[in-house]
N, CA, C and O atoms as a GROMACS GRO file, in nm:
protein
  360
    1MET      N    1  -0.692  -2.478   0.622
    1MET     CA    2  -0.747  -2.327   0.523
    1MET      C    3  -0.794  -2.355   0.358
    1MET      O    4  -0.712  -2.382   0.271
    2GLU      N    5  -0.902  -2.346   0.339
    2GLU     CA    6  -0.893  -2.365   0.171
    2GLU      C    7  -0.824  -2.268   0.103
    2GLU      O    8  -0.783  -2.154   0.123
    3PRO      N    9  -0.824  -2.384  -0.021
    3PRO     CA   10  -0.701  -2.334  -0.096
    3PRO      C   11  -0.743  -2.166  -0.150
    3PRO      O   12  -0.642  -2.104  -0.181
    4LEU      N   13  -0.804  -2.130  -0.156
    4LEU     CA   14  -0.884  -2.008  -0.212
    4LEU      C   15  -0.855  -1.898  -0.119
    4LEU      O   16  -0.794  -1.795  -0.147
    5TYR      N   17  -0.918  -1.939   0.019
    5TYR     CA   18  -0.831  -1.808   0.116
    5TYR      C   19  -0.679  -1.807   0.131
    5TYR      O   20  -0.619  -1.702   0.156
    6LEU      N   21  -0.608  -1.942   0.112
    6LEU     CA   22  -0.465  -1.938   0.128
    6LEU      C   23  -0.392  -1.853  -0.001
    6LEU      O   24  -0.284  -1.795  -0.007
    7ILE      N   25  -0.482  -1.870  -0.087
    7ILE     CA   26  -0.428  -1.793  -0.209
    7ILE      C   27  -0.444  -1.640  -0.200
    7ILE      O   28  -0.366  -1.561  -0.252
    8ALA      N   29  -0.556  -1.607  -0.128
    8ALA     CA   30  -0.595  -1.480  -0.115
    8ALA      C   31  -0.492  -1.425  -0.004
    8ALA      O   32  -0.432  -1.318  -0.021
    9ALA      N   33  -0.479  -1.491   0.088
    9ALA     CA   34  -0.370  -1.451   0.205
    9ALA      C   35  -0.245  -1.429   0.137
    9ALA      O   36  -0.176  -1.327   0.142
   10ILE      N   37  -0.219  -1.552   0.062
   10ILE     CA   38  -0.069  -1.486  -0.035
   10ILE      C   39  -0.040  -1.345  -0.062
   10ILE      O   40   0.032  -1.253  -0.024
   11TYR      N   41  -0.148  -1.379  -0.161
   11TYR     CA   42  -0.156  -1.225  -0.230
   11TYR      C   43  -0.161  -1.118  -0.180
   11TYR      O   44  -0.109  -1.016  -0.225
   12LEU      N   45  -0.235  -1.129  -0.058
   12LEU     CA   46  -0.239  -0.984   0.039
   12LEU      C   47  -0.092  -0.973   0.129
   12LEU      O   48  -0.046  -0.861   0.154
   13VAL      N   49  -0.046  -1.056   0.160
   13VAL     CA   50   0.058  -1.052   0.250
   13VAL      C   51   0.193  -1.017   0.130
   13VAL      O   52   0.287  -0.940   0.150
   14GLY      N   53   0.170  -1.091   0.014
   14GLY     CA   54   0.313  -1.009  -0.103
   14GLY      C   55   0.256  -0.895  -0.094
   14GLY      O   56   0.323  -0.829  -0.015
   15LEU      N   57   0.136  -0.814  -0.148
   15LEU     CA   58   0.134  -0.702  -0.204
   15LEU      C   59   0.155  -0.590  -0.096
   15LEU      O   60   0.216  -0.485  -0.115
   16ASN      N   61   0.075  -0.642   0.055
   16ASN     CA   62   0.136  -0.542   0.145
   16ASN      C   63   0.271  -0.539   0.190
   16ASN      O   64   0.310  -0.435   0.244
   17GLY      N   65   0.362  -0.650   0.175
   17GLY     CA   66   0.482  -0.635   0.181
   17GLY      C   67   0.559  -0.552   0.033
   17GLY      O   68   0.659  -0.480   0.039
   18ALA      N   69   0.500  -0.576  -0.064
   18ALA     CA   70   0.547  -0.476  -0.152
   18ALA      C   71   0.493  -0.336  -0.140
   18ALA      O   72   0.566  -0.258  -0.202
   19GLY      N   73   0.405  -0.285  -0.090
   19GLY     CA   74   0.356  -0.179  -0.038
   19GLY      C   75   0.447  -0.085   0.056
   19GLY      O   76   0.476   0.035   0.048
   20PHE      N   77   0.480  -0.180   0.143
   20PHE     CA   78   0.587  -0.153   0.263
   20PHE      C   79   0.759  -0.131   0.212
   20PHE      O   80   0.832  -0.033   0.231
   21LEU      N   81   0.782  -0.235   0.156
   21LEU     CA   82   0.902  -0.206   0.096
   21LEU      C   83   0.910  -0.068  -0.048
   21LEU      O   84   1.018  -0.015  -0.076
   22SER      N   85   0.817  -0.040  -0.102
   22SER     CA   86   0.831   0.030  -0.217
   22SER      C   87   0.822   0.152  -0.138
   22SER      O   88   0.882   0.245  -0.192
   23MET      N   89   0.758   0.186  -0.013
   23MET     CA   90   0.772   0.309   0.042
   23MET      C   91   0.923   0.358   0.091
   23MET      O   92   0.967   0.472   0.077
   24GLY      N   93   0.984   0.256   0.146
   24GLY     CA   94   1.097   0.249   0.196
   24GLY      C   95   1.200   0.256   0.092
   24GLY      O   96   1.280   0.347   0.109
   25LEU      N   97   1.215   0.188  -0.005
   25LEU     CA   98   1.288   0.203  -0.100
   25LEU      C   99   1.272   0.382  -0.184
   25LEU      O  100   1.361   0.467  -0.195
   26ASP      N  101   1.146   0.388  -0.224
   26ASP     CA  102   1.140   0.522  -0.269
   26ASP      C  103   1.187   0.638  -0.171
   26ASP      O  104   1.250   0.728  -0.227
   27LYS      N  105   1.168   0.650  -0.047
   27LYS     CA  106   1.257   0.705   0.049
   27LYS      C  107   1.378   0.703   0.028
   27LYS      O  108   1.439   0.807   0.004
   28HIS      N  109   1.440   0.576   0.035
   28HIS     CA  110   1.589   0.572   0.019
   28HIS      C  111   1.668   0.636  -0.117
   28HIS      O  112   1.787   0.666  -0.126
   29LYS      N  113   1.558   0.646  -0.220
   29LYS     CA  114   1.637   0.673  -0.396
   29LYS      C  115   1.633   0.795  -0.331
   29LYS      O  116   1.739   0.840  -0.287
   30ALA      N  117   1.488   0.882  -0.311
   30ALA     CA  118   1.473   1.015  -0.271
   30ALA      C  119   1.615   1.086  -0.190
   30ALA      O  120   1.677   1.178  -0.243
   31ARG      N  121   1.651   1.032  -0.065
   31ARG     CA  122   1.735   1.126  -0.014
   31ARG      C  123   1.871   1.078  -0.106
   31ARG      O  124   1.965   1.156  -0.092
   32ARG      N  125   1.889   0.992  -0.174
   32ARG     CA  126   1.998   1.015  -0.260
   32ARG      C  127   1.999   1.101  -0.382
   32ARG      O  128   2.109   1.126  -0.430
   33GLY      N  129   1.893   1.148  -0.438
   33GLY     CA  130   1.860   1.211  -0.564
   33GLY      C  131   1.864   1.111  -0.687
   33GLY      O  132   1.894   1.148  -0.801
   34GLN      N  133   1.820   0.947  -0.644
   34GLN     CA  134   1.832   0.865  -0.760
   34GLN      C  135   1.675   0.833  -0.835
   34GLN      O  136   1.568   0.873  -0.789
   35TRP      N  137   1.685   0.778  -0.919
   35TRP     CA  138   1.580   0.715  -1.013
   35TRP      C  139   1.435   0.676  -0.897
   35TRP      O  140   1.447   0.572  -0.832
   36ARG      N  141   1.336   0.742  -0.880
   36ARG     CA  142   1.216   0.728  -0.848
   36ARG      C  143   1.118   0.619  -0.851
   36ARG      O  144   1.090   0.588  -0.967
   37ILE      N  145   1.057   0.551  -0.761
   37ILE     CA  146   0.929   0.504  -0.829
   37ILE      C  147   0.820   0.584  -0.836
   37ILE      O  148   0.795   0.666  -0.748
   38PRO      N  149   0.738   0.563  -0.956
   38PRO     CA  150   0.644   0.670  -0.987
   38PRO      C  151   0.547   0.670  -0.878
   38PRO      O  152   0.508   0.574  -0.813
   39GLU      N  153   0.517   0.788  -0.869
   39GLU     CA  154   0.370   0.813  -0.763
   39GLU      C  155   0.247   0.702  -0.828
   39GLU      O  156   0.197   0.625  -0.746
   40ALA      N  157   0.218   0.699  -0.922
   40ALA     CA  158   0.120   0.619  -0.951
   40ALA      C  159   0.145   0.474  -0.972
   40ALA      O  160   0.063   0.406  -1.034
   41THR      N  161   0.247   0.425  -0.928
   41THR     CA  162   0.298   0.326  -0.927
   41THR      C  163   0.285   0.284  -0.757
   41THR      O  164   0.290   0.166  -0.724
   42LEU      N  165   0.274   0.352  -0.694
   42LEU     CA  166   0.253   0.328  -0.533
   42LEU      C  167   0.124   0.329  -0.458
   42LEU      O  168   0.088   0.285  -0.349
   43PHE      N  169   0.054   0.412  -0.580
   43PHE     CA  170  -0.093   0.433  -0.563
   43PHE      C  171  -0.152   0.281  -0.615
   43PHE      O  172  -0.230   0.219  -0.542
   44LEU      N  173  -0.109   0.223  -0.753
   44LEU     CA  174  -0.167   0.108  -0.791
   44LEU      C  175  -0.132   0.000  -0.685
   44LEU      O  176  -0.224  -0.070  -0.643
   45ILE      N  177  -0.016  -0.018  -0.642
   45ILE     CA  178   0.000  -0.129  -0.513
   45ILE      C  179  -0.096  -0.111  -0.426
   45ILE      O  180  -0.159  -0.214  -0.403
   46ALA      N  181  -0.137   0.000  -0.360
   46ALA     CA  182  -0.241   0.026  -0.272
   46ALA      C  183  -0.360  -0.030  -0.335
   46ALA      O  184  -0.412  -0.128  -0.280
   47LEU      N  185  -0.414   0.019  -0.447
   47LEU     CA  186  -0.520  -0.014  -0.501
   47LEU      C  187  -0.581  -0.172  -0.516
   47LEU      O  188  -0.691  -0.224  -0.501
   48LEU      N  189  -0.432  -0.221  -0.559
   48LEU     CA  190  -0.462  -0.372  -0.592
   48LEU      C  191  -0.431  -0.457  -0.445
   48LEU      O  192  -0.379  -0.569  -0.449
   49GLY      N  193  -0.467  -0.395  -0.323
   49GLY     CA  194  -0.487  -0.481  -0.226
   49GLY      C  195  -0.360  -0.437  -0.101
   49GLY      O  196  -0.384  -0.474   0.014
   50GLY      N  197  -0.222  -0.356  -0.128
   50GLY     CA  198  -0.175  -0.336  -0.052
   50GLY      C  199  -0.148  -0.215   0.024
   50GLY      O  200  -0.034  -0.169   0.032
   51SER      N  201  -0.259  -0.159   0.084
   51SER     CA  202  -0.295  -0.038   0.132
   51SER      C  203  -0.241  -0.066   0.274
   51SER      O  204  -0.164   0.020   0.315
   52ILE      N  205  -0.262  -0.152   0.342
   52ILE     CA  206  -0.229  -0.133   0.481
   52ILE      C  207  -0.058  -0.136   0.489
   52ILE      O  208  -0.003  -0.064   0.574
   53GLY      N  209   0.017  -0.215   0.406
   53GLY     CA  210   0.134  -0.193   0.374
   53GLY      C  211   0.214  -0.086   0.347
   53GLY      O  212   0.328  -0.059   0.386
   54SER      N  213   0.130  -0.023   0.268
   54SER     CA  214   0.181   0.123   0.171
   54SER      C  215   0.172   0.255   0.298
   54SER      O  216   0.260   0.341   0.310
   55LEU      N  217   0.054   0.247   0.380
   55LEU     CA  218   0.004   0.326   0.492
   55LEU      C  219   0.137   0.300   0.613
   55LEU      O  220   0.200   0.395   0.658
   56VAL      N  221   0.160   0.172   0.649
   56VAL     CA  222   0.270   0.157   0.731
   56VAL      C  223   0.391   0.189   0.693
   56VAL      O  224   0.471   0.238   0.772
   57GLY      N  225   0.418   0.166   0.566
   57GLY     CA  226   0.563   0.219   0.506
   57GLY      C  227   0.555   0.369   0.503
   57GLY      O  228   0.658   0.435   0.519
   58MET      N  229   0.426   0.431   0.483
   58MET     CA  230   0.442   0.583   0.483
   58MET      C  231   0.490   0.625   0.649
   58MET      O  232   0.577   0.710   0.668
   59TRP      N  233   0.435   0.567   0.740
   59TRP     CA  234   0.425   0.599   0.858
   59TRP      C  235   0.595   0.566   0.921
   59TRP      O  236   0.662   0.643   0.990
   60THR      N  237   0.625   0.464   0.884
   60THR     CA  238   0.778   0.422   0.951
   60THR      C  239   0.875   0.489   0.885
   60THR      O  240   0.971   0.529   0.952
   61PHE      N  241   0.871   0.515   0.741
   61PHE     CA  242   0.996   0.573   0.668
   61PHE      C  243   0.938   0.726   0.663
   61PHE      O  244   1.012   0.800   0.598
   62HIS      N  245   0.842   0.780   0.709
   62HIS     CA  246   0.763   0.928   0.689
   62HIS      C  247   0.797   0.968   0.562
   62HIS      O  248   0.867   1.067   0.540
   63HIS      N  249   0.753   0.899   0.479
   63HIS     CA  250   0.743   0.889   0.324
   63HIS      C  251   0.649   0.947   0.300
   63HIS      O  252   0.551   0.903   0.361
   64LYS      N  253   0.618   1.070   0.204
   64LYS     CA  254   0.462   1.098   0.115
   64LYS      C  255   0.374   1.135   0.224
   64LYS      O  256   0.253   1.116   0.210
   65THR      N  257   0.430   1.198   0.355
   65THR     CA  258   0.323   1.209   0.453
   65THR      C  259   0.279   1.379   0.430
   65THR      O  260   0.175   1.430   0.471
   66ARG      N  261   0.382   1.444   0.358
   66ARG     CA  262   0.310   1.594   0.338
   66ARG      C  263   0.235   1.597   0.197
   66ARG      O  264   0.197   1.701   0.144
   67HIS      N  265   0.223   1.497   0.154
   67HIS     CA  266   0.128   1.501   0.004
   67HIS      C  267   0.004   1.474   0.059
   67HIS      O  268  -0.014   1.369   0.121
   68TRP      N  269  -0.076   1.547   0.045
   68TRP     CA  270  -0.240   1.532   0.074
   68TRP      C  271  -0.297   1.423  -0.026
   68TRP      O  272  -0.396   1.353  -0.004
   69TYR      N  273  -0.239   1.419  -0.110
   69TYR     CA  274  -0.303   1.306  -0.195
   69TYR      C  275  -0.290   1.188  -0.131
   69TYR      O  276  -0.388   1.116  -0.111
   70PHE      N  277  -0.127   1.142  -0.076
   70PHE     CA  278  -0.103   1.034  -0.017
   70PHE      C  279  -0.162   1.035   0.141
   70PHE      O  280  -0.204   0.936   0.202
   71LYS      N  281  -0.155   1.162   0.188
   71LYS     CA  282  -0.215   1.152   0.329
   71LYS      C  283  -0.357   1.097   0.350
   71LYS      O  284  -0.400   1.032   0.445
   72TYR      N  285  -0.408   1.129   0.263
   72TYR     CA  286  -0.566   1.106   0.272
   72TYR      C  287  -0.610   0.983   0.167
   72TYR      O  288  -0.701   0.901   0.180
   73GLY      N  289  -0.513   1.001   0.055
   73GLY     CA  290  -0.578   0.914  -0.073
   73GLY      C  291  -0.570   0.748   0.008
   73GLY      O  292  -0.668   0.676   0.024
   74ILE      N  293  -0.390   0.704   0.064
   74ILE     CA  294  -0.402   0.572   0.102
   74ILE      C  295  -0.507   0.532   0.222
   74ILE      O  296  -0.561   0.422   0.215
   75PRO      N  297  -0.530   0.592   0.299
   75PRO     CA  298  -0.600   0.581   0.423
   75PRO      C  299  -0.765   0.558   0.333
   75PRO      O  300  -0.839   0.464   0.361
   76LEU      N  301  -0.796   0.652   0.236
   76LEU     CA  302  -0.923   0.654   0.197
   76LEU      C  303  -0.934   0.526   0.074
   76LEU      O  304  -1.040   0.531   0.012
   77ILE      N  305  -0.843   0.421   0.032
   77ILE     CA  306  -0.807   0.328  -0.028
   77ILE      C  307  -0.846   0.236   0.056
   77ILE      O  308  -0.938   0.160   0.027
   78LEU      N  309  -0.781   0.230   0.175
   78LEU     CA  310  -0.788   0.133   0.260
   78LEU      C  311  -0.948   0.120   0.321
   78LEU      O  312  -1.010   0.014   0.327
   79LEU      N  313  -0.992   0.240   0.362
   79LEU     CA  314  -1.154   0.236   0.388
   79LEU      C  315  -1.208   0.165   0.295
   79LEU      O  316  -1.262   0.061   0.331
   80ALA      N  317  -1.210   0.194   0.180
   80ALA     CA  318  -1.311   0.200   0.073
   80ALA      C  319  -1.274   0.023   0.039
   80ALA      O  320  -1.369  -0.038  -0.011
   81GLN      N  321  -1.139  -0.061   0.065
   81GLN     CA  322  -1.138  -0.176   0.066
   81GLN      C  323  -1.178  -0.249   0.175
   81GLN      O  324  -1.217  -0.363   0.149
   82VAL      N  325  -1.181  -0.208   0.317
   82VAL     CA  326  -1.247  -0.261   0.421
   82VAL      C  327  -1.376  -0.257   0.408
   82VAL      O  328  -1.417  -0.352   0.475
   83VAL      N  329  -1.497  -0.180   0.344
   83VAL     CA  330  -1.591  -0.138   0.324
   83VAL      C  331  -1.649  -0.276   0.202
   83VAL      O  332  -1.745  -0.352   0.211
   84GLY      N  333  -1.567  -0.265   0.120
   84GLY     CA  334  -1.610  -0.385   0.016
   84GLY      C  335  -1.560  -0.515   0.062
   84GLY      O  336  -1.583  -0.607  -0.017
   85ILE      N  337  -1.500  -0.545   0.168
   85ILE     CA  338  -1.498  -0.665   0.227
   85ILE      C  339  -1.608  -0.725   0.300
   85ILE      O  340  -1.654  -0.839   0.307
   86LEU      N  341  -1.648  -0.574   0.372
   86LEU     CA  342  -1.748  -0.616   0.467
   86LEU      C  343  -1.883  -0.637   0.384
   86LEU      O  344  -1.956  -0.730   0.419
   87ILE      N  345  -1.922  -0.554   0.275
   87ILE     CA  346  -2.020  -0.601   0.180
   87ILE      C  347  -2.053  -0.719   0.156
   87ILE      O  348  -2.159  -0.781   0.169
   88LEU      N  349  -1.899  -0.757   0.097
   88LEU     CA  350  -1.905  -0.920   0.059
   88LEU      C  351  -1.918  -1.020   0.134
   88LEU      O  352  -1.966  -1.127   0.096
   89ILE      N  353  -1.870  -0.995   0.262
   89ILE     CA  354  -1.910  -1.128   0.341
   89ILE      C  355  -2.020  -1.119   0.412
   89ILE      O  356  -2.050  -1.210   0.489
   90HIS      N  357  -2.115  -0.987   0.394
   90HIS     CA  358  -2.253  -0.997   0.504
   90HIS      C  359  -2.336  -0.969   0.343
   90HIS      O  360  -2.458  -0.963   0.336
   0.00000   0.00000   0.00000
């Protein structure tokens, strides 16, 4: 694997892990009435490349699924990222 692809893979795995874990942590904190992760941060993680992890975290933890801007926003971010990648490789 070329070094650039390895760096990109590590970056994406890390961000998707962060997206997944941030949804779980925020749900955990919400249930206990504690400090929460700002919604802007959750979106930023998705925008930076963690949209798959964020989406899987939403489904797994049943978190933010009633908020229309998450319910439709995170999948739209993922779609835009996939389209962007397809445009870059063609």
